[in-house]
C-alpha positions, -999 to +999 in steps of 0.1 A: -162+144+416-134+128+396-145+125+360-118+098+354-134+076+381-144+041+370-180+051+380-183+072+349-179+065+311-157+087+290-184+093+264-222+096+265-242+065+260-255+058+224-292+063+235-286+098+248-265+106+216-293+095+194-319+115+214-295+145+215-297+149+252-271+153+280-259+120+294-248+116+330-224+088+319-230+066+349-219+030+347-230+004+338-260+023+323-269+059+325-295+072+350-311+095+324-322+065+303-337+049+333-357+080+342-369+084+306-379+047+304-355+042+275-332+012+269-297+022+274-276+011+245-244+014+266-210+031+260-194+007+235-168+020+210-188+008+180-223+022+171-248-006+182-272-020+157-308-007+161-335-032+149-367-016+136-396-028+116-384-008+085-369-021+053-343+007+053-334+037+075-328+060+045-336+064+008-368+055-011-374+024+012-373+044+044-404+038+065-415+008+045-422-021+069-422-058+068-450-078+082-450-083+120-456-117+135-463-103+170-498-094+181-503-057+186-503-045+222-536-034+237-527+003+235-520-001+198-554-016+191-570+011+212-554+041+194-564+030+159-601+033+170-619+056+145-631+078+173-595+086+183-580+096+151-579+133+160-556+126+190-522+144+187-491+123+188-481+137+223-516+126+236-510+091+222-476+089+238-490+100+271-519+074+270-492+047+263-471+061+291-501+059+314-507+023+306-470+013+309-459+034+338-489+047+358-514+019+359-489-007+376-485+017+405-522+015+413-524-021+423-503-042+447-497-070+422-497-060+385-503-094+372-523-104+342-555-086+331-567-078+366-554-042+367-586-020+366-566+011+355-556-008+323-592-018+318-601+018+319-584+022+286-613+005+269-635+035+279-614+061+262-631+060+227-665+069+243-651+092+269-630+121+258-629+135+293-613+103+306-587+106+278-578+141+289-574+132+326-552+103+317-530+124+296-529+150+325-518+124+350-493+109+326-478+144+319-474+153+356-462+118+365-435+120+339-426+156+346-421+149+383-397+120+375-378+140+349-375+173+369-374+162+406-341+144+414-337+158+449-341+136+479-372+144+499-354+147+533-332+175+518-362+197+515-366+221+545-396+241+533-431+238+521-429+244+484-455+250+457-468+219+440-453+228+406-422+246+418-404+216+434-371+220+415-353+247+397-367+250+361-399+231+369-421+260+359-406+260+324-413+223+318-436+218+288-450+186+304-463+207+333-481+230+309-496+199+292-507+186+325-525+218+334-541+221+299-555+186+298-566+189+334-587+219+324-601+201+294-611+171+315-628+194+341-647+212+313-658+179+297-668+164+331-689+195+340-705+195+305-713+159+306-728+161+340-751+191+332-761+183+297-762+145+295-759+130+331-770+095+319-745+092+291-710+078+295-716+068+331-686+046+334-663+071+318-675+099+342-670+077+373-636+066+362-627+102+355-636+112+390-614+085+405-586+096+383-590+132+395-587+120+431-554+103+421-543+134+404-551+154+436-527+130+455-500+137+429-505+174+432-506+177+470-532+154+488-548+184+502-586+193+502-593+188+464-598+150+467-626+156+491-644+179+466-641+152+439-654+125+463-684+146+473-691+153+436-691+116+430-717+111+456-739+138+440-735+122+405-745+088+419-775+103+437-786+121+406-783+091+384-795+066+410-771+042+396-768+007+411-759-028+401-796-036+399-800-010+372-769-022+354-783-057+353-810-045+330-785-034+304-764-052+279-732-039+296-735-060+328-709-087+318-685-063+301-685-037+329-692-057+361-655-054+370-657-016+367-683-017+395-660-039+416-632-014+412-654+016+417-666+000+450-632-008+463-616+026+453-645+046+468-641+025+500-604+032+504-608+069+497-638+073+520-624+053+549-588+063+550-596+098+539-619+103+568-593+093+594-575+127+591-607+148+588-625+162+618-660+159+603-662+122+597-688+105+576-702+070+578-690+048+549-717+032+528-711+014+495-720+038+467-723+014+437-737-019+448-754-038+477-724-060+482-716-065+519-689-041+531-665-068+542-666-084+508-658-051+491-629-045+515-615-080+509-614-072+471-595-040+480-566-061+492-558-069+456-576-043+435-560-012+451-525-002+460-529-001+498-528-038+507-545-030+540-561-061+556-598-060+551-606-068+587-586-037+598-602-015+571-636-026+584-628-016+619-615+018+608-647+022+589-667+015+622-644+039+641-652+067+617-689+059+619-689+059+656-672+093+656-694+109+629-721+120+652-723+149+677-725+124+707-694+106+719-695+068+712-705+045+740-675+031+760-687-005+752-686+002+715-651+016+718-639-014+739-654-038+713-636-020+684-603-022+703-608-059+710-615-065+672-582-050+663-563-067+691-577-101+682-567-097+645-540-122+637-512-108+614-499-143+610-533-158+599-538-130+574-503-135+560-509-172+553-542-163+535-524-162+501-517-187+474-482-172+467-459-184+495-432-159+484-452-131+499-458-147+533-431-128+553-438-095+537-476-098+543-469-106+579-449-073+583-476-054+564-503-067+587-483-058+618-478-023+605-514-017+597-525-032+630-502-009+649-514+022+629-550+013+635-545+011+673-526+044+673-553+060+653-581+047+675-563+058+707-560+093+693-595+097+679-614+082+708-595+104+732-605+134+711-642+124+712-645+112+749-613+126+765-606+093+780-574+072+775-580+037+762-551+013+769-542-012+741-518-041+741-486-030+758-463-048+733-480-030+704-473+006+715-446+003+741-418+003+715-423+022+683-389+008+673-403-026+668-431-012+646-406+008+625-385-024+622-416-040+605-416-012+580-380-016+572-385-053+568-409-046+539-383-026+521-387-002+492-381-030+466-413-049+474-446-041+458-463-038+492-441-009+502-460+016+480-492+010+501-476+021+534-480+059+533-511+060+555-496+038+583-463+054+581-478+088+586-499+076+616-469+058+632-446+088+624-470+111+642-465+090+673-427+091+671-409+107+699-372+102+697-349+117+670-339+083+660-375+073+654-383+104+635-352+101+613-363+066+605-398+077+595-382+104+573-360+078+556-391+057+548-409+087+534-378+095+513-380+060+497-418+064+492-410+097+475-384+080+452-411+056+442-443+077+439-429+113+433-463+123+445-466+155+463-488+140+491-457+122+503-438+155+505-467+171+524-469+141+547-434+149+559-441+186+562-473+179+583-453+154+605-427+181+611-454+205+623-467+178+645-434+171+660-428+207+666-462+216+681-462+236+713-456+220+747-470+232+779-447+242+809-456+208+823-442+191+792-476+181+778-484+186+741-518+187+725-528+152+710-516+152+675-550+143+660-565+175+676-536+195+664-542+182+629-579+189+631-572+225+642-554+231+609-587+227+592-573+209+562-583+176+545-553+154+539-552+123+518-521+103+527-526+071+507 
């Protein structure tokens, strides 16, 4: 590439110079600063001024500060807690990174104080295990953005979770991720065995963060162990909202219960779709009606899946959880529920008119994915084909067009991994499969989570599964079940 091209600056940017790192010299601002979440100070000839809260940058007044008129940010108030004074500086930086960079990815709309992952920060002083798992997630999250610059579609092999790029194994952040993960596991196990009734909220929050970490690592199997462990914890503690109402923590922590309910519902329902041994979903934390919990999930989680469709998927999993094939009338009723779902009506059920069009596309995507999944899973249990609306499945091109209409720049895009995988498994033509790969490539650029990479690898196996001499291939859901792995593609 021509170094004299107007695309590159002649010198490194001032931010990279100050941080003594190699600059890529891209114009108008370097990509390295963007990756490191630093403000690029540009390539001007004169050294830019750098405003600090210090009286002087050198001499006897160095480090002396002037009074600040700004309110301290929440993470600043948190980290001066007396119980956290033994935290190392890297741990503090990772916790701040978690709040700034990780928590916004876990909800569709990161607006105001309604991000439960940010609310988890208040539990850190009383839950050291939660502190360690947050640091572990932040370290892996940051490492995968710093080290992994390759496009997903350029990968032609299944790789180890940590060895995704050259030099990854030597990254200090990956060692920090593994160290703090082990510390969190040790503290979680110790708390469960020695003091199961203490730090309840921190323990539950830690388990959910372990599930998220499992998705960052691969999305394979481990998440299911954590989810089953959470059930055991709850059965041991017999914890419910009724018990919580007898404590002084009800008002302060009621929103934690709401988020625990919604996250558990998402993991349990969507996680069961790709697992052969399905389990019936039942709320684990409260007696709130299931549909109400799922309606909250539309805003409290990152999937954005319409609650009515999630409810049907839950019913499908329940119908297929027993050893007896579901009744044909039950199956017909579930199909009619999805087919009668109005994407347009759901799109208009928002107070923000700027999201109407995107919500419509999202609803169409999830509706199509639900129908595809139901067709596959009910054929597996009853060996009968169930026709659905012709216009929904006759052309995958129109469904893929809805995905492209959302676009990687919209906040709803990050919640499309599950439906993209389901729709991708049905793709037949090279053009359709190429389009799905392109969407996964954009999801990878956003998430940098290994479950996106593995979603593509599993799809490649599905697309290349054996075909009989008559040109018939095994239903992809059966092929997936035969692999005997539990995938979490959310």
